[in-house]
C-alpha angles and dihedrals in degrees: 000000000000120000120253091243138058129232094263091054090049092049092050093049093048092048090049091056090057093056109095127219113254094018129113123240133185113217140179129211126291120020096007090053091047091051092051092048091049091049091052090051095046125017104001112042092160095050111135112220123204115189123217088241092058106265112141125203098342121180105243115193089166140008110287119233088222135355095208 
């Protein structure tokens, strides 16, 4: 039986678990951004996200089209 997730979803969820609450992380677009957002919504609500384009600690209710 196949799992209910694909490899990208698995990678994002594993990466999110490594992000620690109260720490700061620099992320790019795509999977790194998704991992940071998932971490903030689950195990690291006080994670500070810095985007490669310069945004610091944005509130992200949904995945941005671009961070630039």
